[in-house]
N, C-alpha and C positions, 0 to 999 in steps of 0.2 A: 168446226167450232168457231164462233165469231171471236174476232180479235179481242174485244173488250172483256168478254167472258174468260178467255184464255189468260189475259193479263190479270183479272181478279183471282183466278186459281193460283197463278204464279205468285202473286203477292201474299196470298193466304199461306201457301207452302213455305215461302221465304220467312215469313214471321213465325211460323211453327218451327221451322228449322233453327231459327235463332233461340227460340224458348228452349227447344229440346236440347241443343248443344249447351246451353247455359246450365240446365239441369244435369246433363252428363258431366260437365266439368266440375259441378258441386259434388256429385257422388263419386266419381272416379276421374281425377285428373290425368291419370296414366292413360286410360282408354280414350279420353277426349283429345289427347295429344297424339294418339296413334301409337304410343308405346305399348309394349307387352306388359301385361299385369305382373307385378312382382310384389307379392304379399310379405309384409314384415310380420312374422309370427312371434317375435321377440318381445312385442308389447302387449301380449294377450292377458297379462295379470298373473299374479303369483297364486291367487287363490281359485279354487274350483268355480265358484260363481262368476268371478270375473273373467275366466276363460270361456265359460259357457255363454256369457253375455256377449263377449267379443266374437265368438264363433257365429252366434245368431245374427249379429250385425253384419258380419262378412257375407253370410248367406243371403241376407236381405239385400245387401248392396249389389251382389253378383246377379241376383234375379232382376233388380232395377236396371243395372247396367245392360243386361241382355235386352230388356224390353226397350229402353232408350236407344240403344245401338240399332235395333231392328227398325225403329220408327224413323231414325235419322237416314239409314240406308234406303228405306222406302221413299222418303222425300227426295233424296238425291236422285233416285231412279225416276221419279215423277217429273223433277225439273229437267233431267236428261231427255225425257219423252217430249216435254214442251219444246226444248231445243230442237229436237229431231222432227218435231211436227207429228208425232204419234200419240200425243196425249189424248186421253178421252176415247181411245179406240180399244175394244176388247182384244187382248192378245190371242184369244182362242177363235172367236167367230168373225172377228175383224169389223163388227158393227160398232157404231157409236155407243159409248156408256152413257146411260141417262144422266142428265144434269143433276137430278135430285140426288142420285147415288153419289156422284162426285162431290156434292155439297156436304154430304154426310161423311164421306171418306175420300177426300181429294187424292189420296194415293192408290185409289183403285185401278186395277189393271184388267179387271174382267167385268163384264155386264151381270146383272142379277142372275139371268137364266143360266149362263155358263158356271157361275159360282155355285148355284143350286145343283147343277148337274155334277160338279166336281166334289161337292160335299154330300152328294146324294140326298138332297132335301127336295123331295117331289111333293 
């Protein structure tokens, strides 16, 4: 991969990492800092509807935390691949991943053909 294109992808990944980390800090400061999650259930409310609302909020936040944490992890992996000079190479067939695929999903680790095979989309 050409150096200019690689630099472009690295800048894109770093910008997305900054954005996602900010979101993660907003949703779950404990996770963003690397601390174990320690829920405080004493503030769930005295009334049944308050408790249900708080439980729904906790569930939504846990789902969002998981999604954001996964995205952050994938970006870190992509940046490590750039550092190791393996970025843009399919981890299965060792062929170059198409630039168009990387533009759509810069954290891709497999080419379209291998991904289709893995998900059995023929």
